[in-house]
VOZATI-630866 format. One record per atom (N, C-alpha, C, CB): x, y, z; residue number from 0; residue in three letters; chain; atom name. Coordinates in steps of 0.001 Angstrom, whole numbers. Atoms other than C-alpha are relative to their C-alpha. Glycine has a CB too. Layout:
N
- xx/yy/zz/num/residuo/cadena/atomo
- X/Y/Z/NUM/ala/A/CA
...
//
This chain:
80
- xx/yy/zz/num/residuo/cadena/atomo
- -2/1300/-64/0/met/A/N
- 36636/13102/78091/0/met/A/CA
- 222/-478/1595/0/met/A/C
- 1071/-487/-993/0/met/A/CB
- -376/362/-1285/1/ala/A/N
- 37375/13427/81811/1/ala/A/CA
- -1429/-209/443/1/ala/A/C
- 924/1075/838/1/ala/A/CB
- 1381/74/-746/2/ser/A/N
- 33321/13963/82678/2/ser/A/CA
- 94/-1892/-71/2/ser/A/C
- -1661/997/-1064/2/ser/A/CB
- 582/1685/-36/3/ala/A/N
- 31437/10644/83732/3/ala/A/CA
- -314/-532/-1209/3/ala/A/C
- -1358/-252/803/3/ala/A/CB
- 509/447/748/4/arg/A/N
- 30180/8589/81118/4/arg/A/CA
- -1030/-870/329/4/arg/A/C
- 732/-330/-591/4/arg/A/CB
- 1009/947/32/5/cys/A/N
- 27310/7025/80109/5/cys/A/CA
- -125/-1877/619/5/cys/A/C
- -129/110/-1388/5/cys/A/CB
- -393/1613/-141/6/gly/A/N
- 26475/3242/81835/6/gly/A/CA
- -997/-506/-955/6/gly/A/C
- -177/-781/1648/6/gly/A/CB
- 817/1178/1208/7/ala/A/N
- 24172/2207/78841/7/ala/A/CA
- 802/-750/-1126/7/ala/A/C
- -1141/838/-985/7/ala/A/CB
- -646/91/1212/8/lys/A/N
- 25070/80/76008/8/lys/A/CA
- -517/477/-1111/8/lys/A/C
- 250/-1094/-239/8/lys/A/CB
- 1172/-437/1513/9/thr/A/N
- 24153/660/72452/9/thr/A/CA
- -577/-1261/-292/9/thr/A/C
- 833/623/-1709/9/thr/A/CB
- 845/1303/748/10/arg/A/N
- 22583/-1936/70217/10/arg/A/CA
- 1107/-1114/-414/10/arg/A/C
- -907/550/-1591/10/arg/A/CB
- -1038/373/666/11/ser/A/N
- 26213/-2890/69057/11/ser/A/CA
- 507/-979/1115/11/ser/A/C
- 939/1188/-499/11/ser/A/CB
- -58/131/-918/12/gly/A/N
- 26558/-4005/72762/12/gly/A/CA
- 1307/568/1211/12/gly/A/C
- -278/-1040/-251/12/gly/A/CB
- -1123/-722/-568/13/thr/A/N
- 29513/-1370/73759/13/thr/A/CA
- -537/1132/505/13/thr/A/C
- 1091/306/-916/13/thr/A/CB
- 759/-1000/-966/14/pro/A/N
- 29191/1059/76303/14/pro/A/CA
- 88/1094/-827/14/pro/A/C
- 618/292/1530/14/pro/A/CB
- 55/-1639/273/15/cys/A/N
- 27853/4431/75621/15/cys/A/CA
- 1183/846/-168/15/cys/A/C
- -644/667/1091/15/cys/A/CB
- -1285/-1053/-5/16/arg/A/N
- 30496/7034/75062/16/arg/A/CA
- -502/998/421/16/arg/A/C
- 746/375/-1280/16/arg/A/CB
- 680/-1615/-134/17/ser/A/N
- 28444/10280/75506/17/ser/A/CA
- 474/-352/1710/17/ser/A/C
- -2279/393/-543/17/ser/A/CB
- -336/-273/-1551/18/pro/A/N
- 28791/11913/79083/18/pro/A/CA
- -1245/-114/722/18/pro/A/C
- 646/1484/316/18/pro/A/CB
- 1415/296/-1037/19/ala/A/N
- 26244/11190/81747/19/ala/A/CA
- -23/1853/423/19/ala/A/C
- 401/-1505/1892/19/ala/A/CB
- 409/-839/-408/20/val/A/N
- 23989/13906/82312/20/val/A/CA
- 92/177/1809/20/val/A/C
- -1124/-73/-659/20/val/A/CB
- 161/-275/-1336/21/arg/A/N
- 24441/16141/85904/21/arg/A/CA
- -682/-777/1205/21/arg/A/C
- -521/993/-75/21/arg/A/CB
- 730/804/-587/22/glu/A/N
- 23843/14191/88661/22/glu/A/CA
- -639/-997/-427/22/glu/A/C
- -609/483/439/22/glu/A/CB
- 79/1320/240/23/lys/A/N
- 23354/11045/86768/23/lys/A/CA
- 211/-892/-667/23/lys/A/C
- -549/-208/22/23/lys/A/CB
- -1438/1138/460/24/glu/A/N
- 24587/7735/85688/24/glu/A/CA
- -514/60/-1724/24/glu/A/C
- -66/-2262/962/24/glu/A/CB
- 129/481/1298/25/arg/A/N
- 23053/8087/82055/25/arg/A/CA
- -214/1095/-1028/25/arg/A/C
- -1074/-950/-40/25/arg/A/CB
- -304/-1495/706/26/cys/A/N
- 23619/10624/79249/26/cys/A/CA
- -1753/-70/-758/26/cys/A/C
- 1809/31/-1506/26/cys/A/CB
- 1534/-826/70/27/arg/A/N
- 20412/12379/77432/27/arg/A/CA
- -491/-985/-924/27/arg/A/C
- -122/1809/-656/27/arg/A/CB
- 1193/350/404/28/met/A/N
- 19216/10200/75387/28/met/A/CA
- -90/-1478/562/28/met/A/C
- -167/188/-1544/28/met/A/CB
- 482/735/-1484/29/his/A/N
- 19856/7377/77756/29/his/A/CA
- -785/-518/1085/29/his/A/C
- 168/236/447/29/his/A/CB
- 1029/-484/-979/30/gly/A/N
- 17243/8561/79993/30/gly/A/CA
- 234/465/1125/30/gly/A/C
- -763/-786/293/30/gly/A/CB
- -620/-891/-486/31/gly/A/N
- 19104/10952/81863/31/gly/A/CA
- -776/1649/-18/31/gly/A/C
- 1249/-173/-713/31/gly/A/CB
- 1041/-1052/413/32/ala/A/N
- 17185/13893/80013/32/ala/A/CA
- -1145/499/1120/32/ala/A/C
- -779/-627/-1241/32/ala/A/CB
- 2041/-335/-398/33/lys/A/N
- 14377/15624/82207/33/lys/A/CA
- -973/-297/-602/33/lys/A/C
- -584/1292/8/33/lys/A/CB
- 1341/288/1247/34/gly/A/N
- 11099/14386/81247/34/gly/A/CA
- 339/-1396/-523/34/gly/A/C
- -18/1244/-1573/34/gly/A/CB
- -439/846/1002/35/ser/A/N
- 12629/11301/80164/35/ser/A/CA
- -841/-1533/906/35/ser/A/C
- 2046/90/-253/35/ser/A/CB
- 37/1100/-877/36/gly/A/N
- 11132/7810/81424/36/gly/A/CA
- -1308/-16/413/36/gly/A/C
- 942/43/1113/36/gly/A/CB
- 1556/65/-138/37/ala/A/N
- 7447/6760/82351/37/ala/A/CA
- -263/801/1490/37/ala/A/C
- -620/-1800/9/37/ala/A/CB
- 632/-424/-1556/38/pro/A/N
- 5630/8778/85391/38/pro/A/CA
- 305/-952/1142/38/pro/A/C
- -1671/59/-9/38/pro/A/CB
- 466/694/-1356/39/ile/A/N
- 5599/7488/89115/39/ile/A/CA
- -1563/-832/-344/39/ile/A/C
- -215/1385/1362/39/ile/A/CB
- 1424/261/293/40/gly/A/N
- 2334/5110/88575/40/gly/A/CA
- -458/-167/-1275/40/gly/A/C
- -727/921/454/40/gly/A/CB
- 773/115/1309/41/asn/A/N
- 2469/4682/84876/41/asn/A/CA
- -935/-1118/103/41/asn/A/C
- 926/-220/-1242/41/asn/A/CB
- 1322/1229/630/42/gln/A/N
- -1079/2930/83965/42/gln/A/CA
- 463/121/-1218/42/gln/A/C
- -1917/346/61/42/gln/A/CB
- -376/366/1457/43/asn/A/N
- -24/3346/80572/43/asn/A/CA
- 20/-989/-1157/43/asn/A/C
- 794/90/9/43/asn/A/CB
- -878/1374/266/44/ala/A/N
- 1480/164/80122/44/ala/A/CA
- -1535/-941/63/44/ala/A/C
- 1524/-477/1526/44/ala/A/CB
- 1451/1019/-597/45/leu/A/N
- -2217/-1543/81088/45/leu/A/CA
- -1397/634/-732/45/leu/A/C
- -283/185/2102/45/leu/A/CB
- 1122/25/462/46/thr/A/N
- -3895/444/78493/46/thr/A/CA
- -1063/-1033/-577/46/thr/A/C
- 208/637/-609/46/thr/A/CB
- 744/469/616/47/asn/A/N
- -5138/-2091/76537/47/asn/A/CA
- 599/-1907/297/47/asn/A/C
- 19/850/-1500/47/asn/A/CB
- -113/1316/-543/48/glu/A/N
- -4096/-5200/78837/48/glu/A/CA
- 302/-924/-478/48/glu/A/C
- -759/-376/396/48/glu/A/CB
- -501/719/293/49/leu/A/N
- -2633/-7258/76428/49/leu/A/CA
- 813/-715/846/49/leu/A/C
- 322/363/-755/49/leu/A/CB
- -1220/378/163/50/tyr/A/N
- 257/-8284/78137/50/tyr/A/CA
- 248/193/1814/50/tyr/A/C
- 941/993/-1265/50/tyr/A/CB
- -68/218/-1352/51/thr/A/N
- -828/-8356/82025/51/thr/A/CA
- -234/-1810/1/51/thr/A/C
- -1262/1040/869/51/thr/A/CB
- -154/946/-724/52/arg/A/N
- -189/-11358/84336/52/arg/A/CA
- -1456/-1334/-916/52/arg/A/C
- -193/715/1828/52/arg/A/CB
- 1319/863/-176/53/glu/A/N
- -4084/-12701/84028/53/glu/A/CA
- -283/-499/-1970/53/glu/A/C
- -1637/1322/925/53/glu/A/CB
- 214/123/2015/54/ala/A/N
- -4170/-11903/79608/54/ala/A/CA
- 1072/-891/-664/54/ala/A/C
- 299/1753/-974/54/ala/A/CB
- -731/1141/584/55/ile/A/N
- -945/-14241/79248/55/ile/A/CA
- -716/-1237/536/55/ile/A/C
- 1580/5/381/55/ile/A/CB
- 74/815/-331/56/ala/A/N
- -2134/-16440/81322/56/ala/A/CA
- -1224/-754/-263/56/ala/A/C
- 350/193/879/56/ala/A/CB
- 1233/504/764/57/arg/A/N
- -5877/-16654/79592/57/arg/A/CA
- 747/-869/-1375/57/arg/A/C
- -1122/1503/-533/57/arg/A/CB
- -561/721/1108/58/arg/A/N
- -3933/-16867/76265/58/arg/A/CA
- 566/-1700/83/58/arg/A/C
- 1145/901/-356/58/arg/A/CB
- -555/934/-475/59/arg/A/N
- -2070/-19493/77429/59/arg/A/CA
- -910/-1136/500/59/arg/A/C
- 766/496/862/59/arg/A/CB
- 926/929/-140/60/ala/A/N
- -5061/-21553/78573/60/ala/A/CA
- -1090/-219/-1111/60/ala/A/C
- -555/280/1151/60/ala/A/CB
- 544/435/1156/61/phe/A/N
- -6794/-21106/75664/61/phe/A/CA
- 462/-830/-932/61/phe/A/C
- -235/809/-534/61/phe/A/CB
- -963/860/720/62/asn/A/N
- -4085/-22085/73223/62/asn/A/CA
- 539/-1749/791/62/asn/A/C
- 1384/1127/-126/62/asn/A/CB
- 3/1327/-911/63/gln/A/N
- -3927/-25251/75461/63/gln/A/CA
- -1151/-783/-449/63/gln/A/C
- -144/283/1648/63/gln/A/CB
- 1486/414/281/64/met/A/N
- -7344/-25786/75124/64/met/A/CA
- -425/-777/-1419/64/met/A/C
- -828/1344/36/64/met/A/CB
- 227/393/1555/65/leu/A/N
- -7297/-25677/71210/65/leu/A/CA
- 1072/-1397/-292/65/leu/A/C
- 490/1542/-1156/65/leu/A/CB
- -758/1448/397/66/arg/A/N
- -4420/-28261/70961/66/arg/A/CA
- -20/-950/407/66/arg/A/C
- 1003/-134/-10/66/arg/A/CB
- 494/1264/-19/67/glu/A/N
- -5835/-30633/72755/67/glu/A/CA
- -1665/-141/-310/67/glu/A/C
- 389/-533/1364/67/glu/A/CB
- 1007/-327/1323/68/met/A/N
- -9017/-30142/70681/68/met/A/CA
- 456/-783/-1117/68/met/A/C
- -2/1615/-518/68/met/A/CB
- -733/339/1237/69/his/A/N
- -6885/-30529/67658/69/his/A/CA
- 446/-1280/307/69/his/A/C
- 1158/954/-411/69/his/A/CB
- -936/1754/-43/70/glu/A/N
- -5252/-33941/69152/70/glu/A/CA
- -1267/-718/-377/70/glu/A/C
- 813/-782/1915/70/glu/A/CB
- 1818/470/-371/71/his/A/N
- -9493/-35091/70119/71/his/A/CA
- -88/-318/-1864/71/his/A/C
- -1565/1898/905/71/his/A/CB
- 502/-100/1584/72/leu/A/N
- -10245/-33956/66184/72/leu/A/CA
- 1255/-1373/-846/72/leu/A/C
- 353/2204/-770/72/leu/A/CB
- -1228/752/812/73/arg/A/N
- -7081/-35999/64810/73/arg/A/CA
- -406/-1542/407/73/arg/A/C
- 1826/504/600/73/arg/A/CB
- 260/1593/-412/74/asp/A/N
- -7847/-39219/66782/74/asp/A/CA
- -1354/-152/-201/74/asp/A/C
- 361/-467/1578/74/asp/A/CB
- 1267/414/604/75/phe/A/N
- -11622/-39202/65651/75/phe/A/CA
- 137/-64/-1273/75/phe/A/C
- -1079/787/265/75/phe/A/CB
- -261/350/2276/76/asp/A/N
- -10564/-38546/61652/76/asp/A/CA
- 810/-1247/385/76/asp/A/C
- 1442/1608/-1476/76/asp/A/CB
- -1042/976/-284/77/glu/A/N
- -8149/-41402/62592/77/glu/A/CA
- -1035/-1368/105/77/glu/A/C
- 985/420/1524/77/glu/A/CB
- 853/1106/-89/78/lys/A/N
- -10719/-43911/63761/78/lys/A/CA
- -1365/-311/-563/78/lys/A/C
- -125/-111/1080/78/lys/A/CB
- 1396/607/1039/79/thr/A/N
- -13878/-43419/61405/79/thr/A/CA
- 1122/22/-1869/79/thr/A/C
- -2075/1844/42/79/thr/A/CB
//
């Protein structure tokens, strides 16, 4: 217990009690292991482009347009 402890939090919100990897702040399970984490300049996050700012903005605009069209159709239906 004399070694440095991992700085991560567990799912329950308590601090991780595993020892940190030498010269790192995290244990082997929370990202201190060699080769863990994404490579520098990782482009894998953009492979399907679902979560880019542009895609999110496009979906929001499309959903807003659908809501407005639905309101117009409801108003049209009430008038007839």
